[in-house]
Steps between C-alpha positions, in 0.01 A plus 500: 500500500478118518186356649332181596460372146879537448547300819272219373664493153846471655368218723375302196829561319696375797287185522566439132877516560482250785291259297762514223779417749291223668441343156872499419573344845207254487404654834149431642376826649137394554542536881625861481264791559436749217674787674799280577525414134481871415773589746739229374436599140547864585873440538524353149284774342703787655848344448437438127422874455784626711772272361623350172373152604198364311495122577284422801733226608798742491301759695412240764872433544565856616210516752633463852168546683454244774138407428552479122792259525342298779175440307650439157842344578475386861790733585438684830793742538427839652490773235616759757286773354613469140257317268711493179854576388618588148857561392497670162851426357446728199390809696706419809185541704413316821122491538337409830121465533261508792135420428181561692184363341178629656209259494246784513499827310576795727501870422803669645872450530722270702840555658818311444427130554596387850684197369754740349529704817622190679679352197778262590588494130596871481703464816670187370609681179641804684694287752579217256392252766281245319502238776127553577390469138403180319382364169431732209533801731855412603594418140380834381668685790830328431493604132413858595794521746732366228375763251539782751855391587604480136663782303185548294249770582159369605188690598234368742127564489240383748157471337214525753195357320142493612162464329387821668640854492818519707714772650841450656498726803734322738822307485712315744868562558594194289339651191651833565840338535458312173396831332811668633751223428361346183274769358188286558194642330159412645238483225127470604271331252127528566164418348485790261837420351431127484173564317706638212657155454170342404440468130130504411358507152404869477176669408558751215634833614370789295597862522453841332739793483541831328830638376626806321578466128868577562517221763397215267634335190317227308645235270383205299665212311398646162337804352179307424472333842217616726665348806704767679721497811622796699793657678379738777652730761295464814514648856546236766170607652334377184699176511363442850145581382488267199658205688312542833244256639213744473326453162309833532826688543663316209219622273488853640759676271367844598578470869613835650508421870793260550420421860321166425817377327693523828294214639507251208706196452630321188273255311738206477298357211695742276821311586378151419704481176803674652806268482653634822352398835503713813856589603519552876734773622649571157764769478319628187185563711705733724657673198157573354375645828815706539461644146136589561577693815819672398445569130137441402509715186796293366346157573411476129871492417595244768236240444464260205121539502217252468400263218125424488285288274124511444245300310381824344588875514253760376624858443263792465596867448328735754514865607516634148768243404733626770488180697457128446280271704619137519275213598708195594345150514665224710808682608819294584839631621766279335799707594542743790310300755761556768492874433121491514493327838754747644305797371185374667692423820646848497152642459371303801773614734375859534191680363718795413715296257240511225480876482861580589685240289291266289294758319827678408669186371443354150583172335509361149229247426475277195157347436477222241173378360543120482136389455532187726800382294674303780808424287548870427448581869769247586753641255438853618549382861827321413656765278408809704635339814818354349720791596407492871616274776237233451596132472490325164261250656250780570548648152423160335206423732249663263627330185236305310692169531511547880123559507450181295707296746294647789172407329617155400638401839185630672309213328741262679443662837843663496549866590749664268597802704583780257482759771571494871190400690325302223275232654336378183248613241209334680460556871262206528749253357723274714850529350764231540814706421616858474805578289652841431609608153863515617495150649332360183775665295753318712316172437506560124872585513577178690289285263679650203831370639626802700443420868828655598370840376155479659594688823814706433378622162130521578497877439564421129204268470270788412770679305747323260352150556138602473433428135682170518302383805153632427476575125706227328370175360639325811223649714185297504204649686331162541803367693502781759271329757717186499820707540354676802362177657843339467664798664276474806538123515873546524454772763295263711758227480766743617273619789503138629878509503534812712764459765675219316641690200547865403194608301501784243298622199811446286488125577131493411580653162768235440258216583250657260769496230608141580143375512456620142793290375518200736210268570550451871295585808549829674658339800752319281584819321551687828741227609687516168524879526629492859770247406599708194527821708722318751728345237543818297836671533554833322798527269618802702556275801311738723256364758150613398172486686211305350327821401807618310546170321139498376528830320819408310488407133782254561282318755212482254744348244617260764140393571437437133815298459459293822125440497404527132820398321476826302825669406390762244272681747206483263193319627176395344244563771229242529137600478385627836219249490768227523654643815484301820219533744512452870 
């Protein structure tokens, strides 16, 4: 159960997020109170973890909260009970958010936030009357109505988020109508769940277990190697014990009374090196729970198992060589983290689950001795997860070259976010920028002459383009800080032009590209790009939106011919140190 220390850690994390946004906006927040800073940063912290958006400026764009937009952007439109709106085009998922940030830690649960119970937003969506909405809220509502009236199938979720435990125990008729008509799902997110988002450098997790000879198989790289790894068949009750937060229970392999295990929680330190973050309301979580209840003895057949690493594994025959005792030093779960979370959650739902289901279910566990070899750990994490539905970005996040970029940029006060929720390697440092791996890949792609591919082919950045972008001779680690600084300079210039021209990430990537081959100011390049977009006419004769033009190869060729007098579509990129500054 989450407690006051979790509350404090989340408050500090939230403050860090707000400081990062304020730095990007050159916003002076010296007159804001600490709790106000925490509350505003709480939106950014939560939304990064519950969406696919990593850039703090992009996250700020989807926040509709009245106070947030009034303080930061001097926009005072009523949020009408909805604090953020996300339209996920890939998943066809409309996500609505309502936040409540408590300035004091309270034990207990709250009911559905009153701002939702009187929400004009929910009513406006159901009636399609948006006349009482304004600003970002109206813009988001209009897009939602368009999606719902299209021929595509869209689902709607309302996330009710608070930094204390919450329980939805009442709804108004508007919510019930939305549930009935649109299949709205209300998802409460409380302190205990939020605490799982926080990545802390873990203390070593050690454990001991004892297994039958016929339930274990050892292997080594060669016949003369003394370093062995193991494949084990373990009951889920033992999985819960060796990964729980009680060190005494983890070391007590001879436990006979299982009752103490019904009260334990997971030690999240064991998931620090896991490539997959917490997945809220995953269909796979439900499938695991269903399998455990309906066919516990066959769970072994239905689940892929867990992949663990350890700095050291000691095996000792006991009980007249009938059993093996394993002592595991610095346990990490590299694959199967989602299964592990769900197993612990299933255990916590009912004290009877441990005896009735979990002790009767088994799972395959692979334990590799890696002896603090981080590169080997990274490869195991990547290869053992490659067959599951994990993004290529996550799979590459533990590669040695990505760790090098993170360390190098840290010296330049830049956070290189390899995982969702990263706020830097040094909590005492004041960082000037935060860039995600995916966004940095888009920057590299643009600077290597492919801005038209940076958005619509971004899923290939960490797949077929990966070696070319990160491992070829074109990549220079020492130029990375300048690349990122230029990216944010361009973003700032575009922020000044809000309301006068259409702004998009695709345009930023084009300006990055142009700045590497034309020695002009950012403002001059923006003007050139706008004129080029307007003058471009596709050979098909069809009328295209700006967004459609920017992702076409023919438009990129047109830009090269018009602005650079290049006709063979091959460009020698200038050194990044020669690119223009603000």
